[in-house]
Residue, then its C-alpha position, 0 to 999 in steps of 0.5 A: r524853645f531853641y528847636e523853635k528858633n534854630g532848627y534841630i536840638i540836641i541832647k547828650k547821651c540819649v542813646p547810649p555808647a555802644d549804640i550808636d557805635r552801632y549805628i556808626d558801625r553799621m553807617k560805615t560797613i553799607c559806606e565800604s560794601p559794593r553798590s551790590d550788597f545794599l540794593l535799597i540803599t543809595v550812597m550819595r558822596d561829593v563828588a569832587l571829594s571821589k575825584e581828588e585820590k581818597s579812596k571811593a568808599d573812604m566816608s569823609t566823601v560821604m554826604k548823605i544816606n538815601d533810604w536808610q528806614d530799610d536796614p533793620v539795624l539803622f531803623e533801630y535808631c528811630q523806634n528807640e523809645k527815648i527818641v521817640a519820645i523827644v519827637k513826639d515833644l517836638i512835633g507830638 
């Protein structure tokens, strides 16, 4: 019911902390690496924040990442059995 009303749901401790750390580390690597290292992934940054004193590699300027599903480490998240079970419950 919460999901239907609010459009999102938070399920704590669904993914082990070590896996979450791995995904975060991979996201940081993608965001902080030269574009040529990850040609299939697009990192979208807030232009206003990027123009400030912050480095272009600063994670705080990242708004979203497109085509992350092509990265084998990040795609593992989508294949997590617990995540898949929850999604099946929500959308059938």
